[in-house]
C-alpha positions as protocol buffer text, in pm:
chain_id: "A"
residue {
  index: 1
  type: MET
  ca { x: -4208 y: -2883 z: -1393 }
}
residue {
  index: 2
  type: THR
  ca { x: -4553 y: -2781 z: -1513 }
}
residue {
  index: 3
  type: ALA
  ca { x: -4562 y: -2509 z: -1776 }
}
residue {
  index: 4
  type: PRO
  ca { x: -4719 y: -2183 z: -1656 }
}
residue {
  index: 5
  type: ALA
  ca { x: -5089 y: -2168 z: -1729 }
}
residue {
  index: 6
  type: VAL
  ca { x: -5338 y: -1890 z: -1791 }
}
residue {
  index: 7
  type: LEU
  ca { x: -5687 y: -1944 z: -1649 }
}
residue {
  index: 8
  type: HIS
  ca { x: -5996 y: -1751 z: -1759 }
}
residue {
  index: 9
  type: VAL
  ca { x: -6293 y: -1703 z: -1528 }
}
residue {
  index: 10
  type: PRO
  ca { x: -6609 y: -1567 z: -1695 }
}
residue {
  index: 11
  type: ALA
  ca { x: -6790 y: -1261 z: -1564 }
}
residue {
  index: 12
  type: THR
  ca { x: -7096 y: -1292 z: -1344 }
}
residue {
  index: 13
  type: PRO
  ca { x: -7377 y: -1037 z: -1308 }
}
residue {
  index: 14
  type: ALA
  ca { x: -7203 y: -904 z: -995 }
}
residue {
  index: 15
  type: SER
  ca { x: -6837 y: -941 z: -1086 }
}
residue {
  index: 16
  type: PRO
  ca { x: -6611 y: -892 z: -1389 }
}
residue {
  index: 17
  type: ALA
  ca { x: -6423 y: -1163 z: -1574 }
}
residue {
  index: 18
  type: LEU
  ca { x: -6091 y: -1267 z: -1425 }
}
residue {
  index: 19
  type: VAL
  ca { x: -5764 y: -1379 z: -1576 }
}
residue {
  index: 20
  type: LEU
  ca { x: -5527 y: -1581 z: -1359 }
}
residue {
  index: 21
  type: ARG
  ca { x: -5178 y: -1578 z: -1504 }
}
residue {
  index: 22
  type: PRO
  ca { x: -4823 y: -1617 z: -1378 }
}
residue {
  index: 23
  type: TRP
  ca { x: -4674 y: -1306 z: -1218 }
}
residue {
  index: 24
  type: ARG
  ca { x: -4469 y: -1078 z: -1445 }
}
residue {
  index: 25
  type: MET
  ca { x: -4224 y: -799 z: -1375 }
}
residue {
  index: 26
  type: ASP
  ca { x: -4474 y: -546 z: -1513 }
}
residue {
  index: 27
  type: ASP
  ca { x: -4698 y: -633 z: -1211 }
}
residue {
  index: 28
  type: ILE
  ca { x: -4456 y: -462 z: -969 }
}
residue {
  index: 29
  type: ALA
  ca { x: -4620 y: -117 z: -958 }
}
residue {
  index: 30
  type: ALA
  ca { x: -4968 y: -266 z: -904 }
}
residue {
  index: 31
  type: LEU
  ca { x: -4831 y: -502 z: -637 }
}
residue {
  index: 32
  type: VAL
  ca { x: -4675 y: -210 z: -448 }
}
residue {
  index: 33
  type: GLU
  ca { x: -5003 y: -18 z: -473 }
}
residue {
  index: 34
  type: VAL
  ca { x: -5226 y: -296 z: -338 }
}
residue {
  index: 35
  type: SER
  ca { x: -4973 y: -384 z: -67 }
}
residue {
  index: 36
  type: ARG
  ca { x: -5030 y: -45 z: 96 }
}
residue {
  index: 37
  type: ASP
  ca { x: -5367 y: -171 z: 218 }
}
residue {
  index: 38
  type: PRO
  ca { x: -5361 y: -231 z: 597 }
}
residue {
  index: 39
  type: GLY
  ca { x: -5613 y: -515 z: 555 }
}
residue {
  index: 40
  type: LEU
  ca { x: -5373 y: -700 z: 327 }
}
residue {
  index: 41
  type: THR
  ca { x: -5075 y: -653 z: 556 }
}
residue {
  index: 42
  type: LEU
  ca { x: -5283 y: -780 z: 849 }
}
residue {
  index: 43
  type: TRP
  ca { x: -5361 y: -1119 z: 692 }
}
residue {
  index: 44
  type: ALA
  ca { x: -5119 y: -1186 z: 408 }
}
residue {
  index: 45
  type: SER
  ca { x: -4756 y: -1279 z: 446 }
}
residue {
  index: 46
  type: SER
  ca { x: -4697 y: -1161 z: 90 }
}
residue {
  index: 47
  type: ALA
  ca { x: -4739 y: -786 z: 135 }
}
residue {
  index: 48
  type: VAL
  ca { x: -4437 y: -592 z: 13 }
}
residue {
  index: 49
  type: ASP
  ca { x: -4290 y: -254 z: 94 }
}
residue {
  index: 50
  type: GLY
  ca { x: -4155 y: -79 z: -214 }
}
residue {
  index: 51
  type: GLU
  ca { x: -4047 y: -170 z: -564 }
}
residue {
  index: 52
  type: ALA
  ca { x: -3733 y: -362 z: -466 }
}
residue {
  index: 53
  type: GLN
  ca { x: -3927 y: -599 z: -239 }
}
residue {
  index: 54
  type: ALA
  ca { x: -4202 y: -630 z: -500 }
}
residue {
  index: 55
  type: ALA
  ca { x: -3948 y: -722 z: -768 }
}
residue {
  index: 56
  type: GLN
  ca { x: -3796 y: -983 z: -538 }
}
residue {
  index: 57
  type: TRP
  ca { x: -4143 y: -1121 z: -457 }
}
residue {
  index: 58
  type: VAL
  ca { x: -4235 y: -1148 z: -827 }
}
residue {
  index: 59
  type: GLN
  ca { x: -3903 y: -1319 z: -900 }
}
residue {
  index: 60
  type: THR
  ca { x: -3978 y: -1569 z: -622 }
}
residue {
  index: 61
  type: GLN
  ca { x: -4316 y: -1642 z: -783 }
}
residue {
  index: 62
  type: GLN
  ca { x: -4150 y: -1692 z: -1121 }
}
residue {
  index: 63
  type: GLN
  ca { x: -3884 y: -1918 z: -972 }
}
residue {
  index: 64
  type: GLY
  ca { x: -4161 y: -2124 z: -811 }
}
residue {
  index: 65
  type: TRP
  ca { x: -4288 y: -2217 z: -1156 }
}
residue {
  index: 66
  type: VAL
  ca { x: -3938 y: -2317 z: -1266 }
}
residue {
  index: 67
  type: SER
  ca { x: -3869 y: -2529 z: -957 }
}
residue {
  index: 68
  type: GLY
  ca { x: -4224 y: -2663 z: -927 }
}
residue {
  index: 69
  type: ASP
  ca { x: -4241 y: -2566 z: -558 }
}
residue {
  index: 70
  type: ARG
  ca { x: -4520 y: -2313 z: -604 }
}
residue {
  index: 71
  type: ARG
  ca { x: -4739 y: -2193 z: -884 }
}
residue {
  index: 72
  type: GLY
  ca { x: -4844 y: -1838 z: -819 }
}
residue {
  index: 73
  type: PHE
  ca { x: -5102 y: -1655 z: -1028 }
}
residue {
  index: 74
  type: ALA
  ca { x: -5176 y: -1284 z: -1044 }
}
residue {
  index: 75
  type: VAL
  ca { x: -5554 y: -1243 z: -1045 }
}
residue {
  index: 76
  type: ARG
  ca { x: -5649 y: -970 z: -1289 }
}
residue {
  index: 77
  type: GLU
  ca { x: -5994 y: -807 z: -1310 }
}
residue {
  index: 78
  type: VAL
  ca { x: -6076 y: -781 z: -1680 }
}
residue {
  index: 79
  type: ARG
  ca { x: -6314 y: -517 z: -1810 }
}
residue {
  index: 80
  type: PRO
  ca { x: -6464 y: -514 z: -2162 }
}
residue {
  index: 81
  type: GLY
  ca { x: -6204 y: -405 z: -2416 }
}
residue {
  index: 82
  type: SER
  ca { x: -5913 y: -493 z: -2185 }
}
residue {
  index: 83
  type: ALA
  ca { x: -5698 y: -803 z: -2224 }
}
residue {
  index: 84
  type: ASP
  ca { x: -5525 y: -791 z: -1884 }
}
residue {
  index: 85
  type: GLY
  ca { x: -5699 y: -559 z: -1638 }
}
residue {
  index: 86
  type: ARG
  ca { x: -5629 y: -434 z: -1288 }
}
residue {
  index: 87
  type: LEU
  ca { x: -5463 y: -646 z: -1020 }
}
residue {
  index: 88
  type: ALA
  ca { x: -5734 y: -795 z: -797 }
}
residue {
  index: 89
  type: GLY
  ca { x: -5527 y: -1043 z: -597 }
}
residue {
  index: 90
  type: SER
  ca { x: -5321 y: -1358 z: -599 }
}
residue {
  index: 91
  type: VAL
  ca { x: -5377 y: -1732 z: -576 }
}
residue {
  index: 92
  type: VAL
  ca { x: -5107 y: -1993 z: -528 }
}
residue {
  index: 93
  type: LEU
  ca { x: -5071 y: -2370 z: -536 }
}
residue {
  index: 94
  type: LYS
  ca { x: -4789 y: -2494 z: -313 }
}
residue {
  index: 95
  type: ALA
  ca { x: -4612 y: -2830 z: -303 }
}
residue {
  index: 96
  type: ALA
  ca { x: -4807 y: -3000 z: -581 }
}
residue {
  index: 97
  type: ALA
  ca { x: -4591 y: -3266 z: -743 }
}
residue {
  index: 98
  type: PRO
  ca { x: -4632 y: -3608 z: -903 }
}
residue {
  index: 99
  type: GLY
  ca { x: -4689 y: -3871 z: -635 }
}
residue {
  index: 100
  type: ARG
  ca { x: -4787 y: -3619 z: -366 }
}
residue {
  index: 101
  type: PRO
  ca { x: -5145 y: -3670 z: -249 }
}
residue {
  index: 102
  type: VAL
  ca { x: -5171 y: -3333 z: -67 }
}
residue {
  index: 103
  type: ALA
  ca { x: -5095 y: -2975 z: -171 }
}
residue {
  index: 104
  type: GLU
  ca { x: -5178 y: -2635 z: -26 }
}
residue {
  index: 105
  type: VAL
  ca { x: -5359 y: -2335 z: -173 }
}
residue {
  index: 106
  type: GLY
  ca { x: -5351 y: -1974 z: -64 }
}
residue {
  index: 107
  type: TYR
  ca { x: -5482 y: -1641 z: -180 }
}
residue {
  index: 108
  type: TRP
  ca { x: -5513 y: -1272 z: -104 }
}
residue {
  index: 109
  type: THR
  ca { x: -5722 y: -996 z: -254 }
}
residue {
  index: 110
  type: ALA
  ca { x: -5676 y: -625 z: -314 }
}
residue {
  index: 111
  type: ALA
  ca { x: -5908 y: -402 z: -111 }
}
residue {
  index: 112
  type: ARG
  ca { x: -6116 y: -305 z: -416 }
}
residue {
  index: 113
  type: ALA
  ca { x: -6176 y: -673 z: -499 }
}
residue {
  index: 114
  type: ARG
  ca { x: -6312 y: -778 z: -160 }
}
residue {
  index: 115
  type: ARG
  ca { x: -6677 y: -865 z: -101 }
}
residue {
  index: 116
  type: ARG
  ca { x: -6732 y: -906 z: -477 }
}
residue {
  index: 117
  type: GLY
  ca { x: -6688 y: -1283 z: -502 }
}
residue {
  index: 118
  type: MET
  ca { x: -6351 y: -1256 z: -677 }
}
residue {
  index: 119
  type: ALA
  ca { x: -6151 y: -1452 z: -418 }
}
residue {
  index: 120
  type: SER
  ca { x: -6384 y: -1751 z: -423 }
}
residue {
  index: 121
  type: ARG
  ca { x: -6406 y: -1749 z: -804 }
}
residue {
  index: 122
  type: ALA
  ca { x: -6027 y: -1731 z: -840 }
}
residue {
  index: 123
  type: LEU
  ca { x: -5981 y: -2002 z: -576 }
}
residue {
  index: 124
  type: GLU
  ca { x: -6234 y: -2226 z: -751 }
}
residue {
  index: 125
  type: ALA
  ca { x: -6049 y: -2181 z: -1083 }
}
residue {
  index: 126
  type: LEU
  ca { x: -5716 y: -2265 z: -917 }
}
residue {
  index: 127
  type: THR
  ca { x: -5871 y: -2568 z: -747 }
}
residue {
  index: 128
  type: GLY
  ca { x: -6009 y: -2708 z: -1072 }
}
residue {
  index: 129
  type: TRP
  ca { x: -5679 y: -2648 z: -1250 }
}
residue {
  index: 130
  type: ALA
  ca { x: -5483 y: -2815 z: -967 }
}
residue {
  index: 131
  type: PHE
  ca { x: -5693 y: -3131 z: -972 }
}
residue {
  index: 132
  type: ASP
  ca { x: -5700 y: -3139 z: -1354 }
}
residue {
  index: 133
  type: THR
  ca { x: -5323 y: -3091 z: -1374 }
}
residue {
  index: 134
  type: PHE
  ca { x: -5205 y: -3308 z: -1084 }
}
residue {
  index: 135
  type: GLY
  ca { x: -5495 y: -3545 z: -1014 }
}
residue {
  index: 136
  type: ALA
  ca { x: -5372 y: -3811 z: -1254 }
}
residue {
  index: 137
  type: ASP
  ca { x: -5035 y: -3793 z: -1075 }
}
residue {
  index: 138
  type: GLY
  ca { x: -5194 y: -3864 z: -737 }
}
residue {
  index: 139
  type: LEU
  ca { x: -5323 y: -3530 z: -601 }
}
residue {
  index: 140
  type: GLN
  ca { x: -5619 y: -3619 z: -380 }
}
residue {
  index: 141
  type: ARG
  ca { x: -5656 y: -3327 z: -138 }
}
residue {
  index: 142
  type: LEU
  ca { x: -5598 y: -2952 z: -122 }
}
residue {
  index: 143
  type: GLU
  ca { x: -5553 y: -2772 z: 208 }
}
residue {
  index: 144
  type: LEU
  ca { x: -5628 y: -2407 z: 282 }
}
residue {
  index: 145
  type: LEU
  ca { x: -5498 y: -2251 z: 604 }
}
residue {
  index: 146
  type: HIS
  ca { x: -5586 y: -1915 z: 758 }
}
residue {
  index: 147
  type: GLN
  ca { x: -5581 y: -1746 z: 1097 }
}
residue {
  index: 148
  type: VAL
  ca { x: -5872 y: -1843 z: 1322 }
}
residue {
  index: 149
  type: ASP
  ca { x: -5969 y: -1476 z: 1363 }
}
residue {
  index: 150
  type: ASN
  ca { x: -6018 y: -1419 z: 987 }
}
residue {
  index: 151
  type: PRO
  ca { x: -6388 y: -1490 z: 923 }
}
residue {
  index: 152
  type: ALA
  ca { x: -6369 y: -1356 z: 566 }
}
residue {
  index: 153
  type: SER
  ca { x: -6123 y: -1632 z: 474 }
}
residue {
  index: 154
  type: CYS
  ca { x: -6355 y: -1888 z: 633 }
}
residue {
  index: 155
  type: ARG
  ca { x: -6639 y: -1764 z: 409 }
}
residue {
  index: 156
  type: VAL
  ca { x: -6420 y: -1780 z: 96 }
}
residue {
  index: 157
  type: ALA
  ca { x: -6304 y: -2132 z: 184 }
}
residue {
  index: 158
  type: GLN
  ca { x: -6657 y: -2257 z: 247 }
}
residue {
  index: 159
  type: LYS
  ca { x: -6798 y: -2086 z: -63 }
}
residue {
  index: 160
  type: SER
  ca { x: -6524 y: -2257 z: -267 }
}
residue {
  index: 161
  type: GLY
  ca { x: -6605 y: -2603 z: -134 }
}
residue {
  index: 162
  type: TYR
  ca { x: -6327 y: -2625 z: 126 }
}
residue {
  index: 163
  type: ALA
  ca { x: -6478 y: -2786 z: 436 }
}
residue {
  index: 164
  type: PHE
  ca { x: -6357 y: -2689 z: 781 }
}
residue {
  index: 165
  type: ASP
  ca { x: -6140 y: -2967 z: 923 }
}
residue {
  index: 166
  type: SER
  ca { x: -5967 y: -2854 z: 1240 }
}
residue {
  index: 167
  type: VAL
  ca { x: -5809 y: -2580 z: 1448 }
}
residue {
  index: 168
  type: LEU
  ca { x: -5431 y: -2574 z: 1425 }
}
residue {
  index: 169
  type: PRO
  ca { x: -5235 y: -2448 z: 1726 }
}
residue {
  index: 170
  type: ALA
  ca { x: -5023 y: -2135 z: 1691 }
}
residue {
  index: 171
  type: SER
  ca { x: -4660 y: -2191 z: 1597 }
}
residue {
  index: 172
  type: PRO
  ca { x: -4472 y: -1865 z: 1665 }
}
residue {
  index: 173
  type: PRO
  ca { x: -4300 y: -1675 z: 1523 }
}
residue {
  index: 174
  type: ALA
  ca { x: -4421 y: -1764 z: 1171 }
}
residue {
  index: 175
  type: PHE
  ca { x: -4778 y: -1843 z: 1284 }
}
residue {
  index: 176
  type: PRO
  ca { x: -4844 y: -1645 z: 1605 }
}
residue {
  index: 177
  type: HIS
  ca { x: -5217 y: -1727 z: 1613 }
}
residue {
  index: 178
  type: ASP
  ca { x: -5425 y: -2043 z: 1596 }
}
residue {
  index: 179
  type: GLY
  ca { x: -5537 y: -2132 z: 1246 }
}
residue {
  index: 180
  type: HIS
  ca { x: -5817 y: -2305 z: 1062 }
}
residue {
  index: 181
  type: LEU
  ca { x: -5752 y: -2593 z: 826 }
}
residue {
  index: 182
  type: HIS
  ca { x: -6002 y: -2633 z: 542 }
}
residue {
  index: 183
  type: ILE
  ca { x: -5988 y: -2929 z: 302 }
}
residue {
  index: 184
  type: ARG
  ca { x: -6114 y: -2995 z: -48 }
}
residue {
  index: 185
  type: ARG
  ca { x: -6094 y: -3347 z: -186 }
}
residue {
  index: 186
  type: ALA
  ca { x: -6067 y: -3444 z: -552 }
}
residue {
  index: 187
  type: GLY
  ca { x: -6410 y: -3496 z: -701 }
}
residue {
  index: 188
  type: ALA
  ca { x: -6584 y: -3289 z: -435 }
}
């Protein structure tokens, strides 16, 4: 098990600083709020409906840290004078473990955080942390998957150094549409 981490991403001229930290139960109200966005429910499998589902989702993220199966981070938009600002999204590292050469990353963003460079900055921070944390244990490649009809995710992947690799065929019911596989290798 890797201890939960907190990652800090400095502000840019166009975007505020970000804090990536493990999900907490006090994130539930913000998670419910951002999950009402139709754009999020269209692309993300993590959208929730109501406080009970949000609490269960947060508990699953916390359990992922304990088991080592997944390391989910709430992405918080930090404004001057605030230590832990508004929820801007989520990034996750899945299946990273000693001796495993491949792991998967994923992300989603709140509507107010889109088109501001936050997703790519958060993904880049997660990527660096993943290779720093698991590279010595054999992590060589990170994979990012998204639906083929989601050009915004393609842009985020490419901006974050994840090269397009291939089209993956649909696998209903979990993956009803074809997908894109993007890859980032250690040292790239």
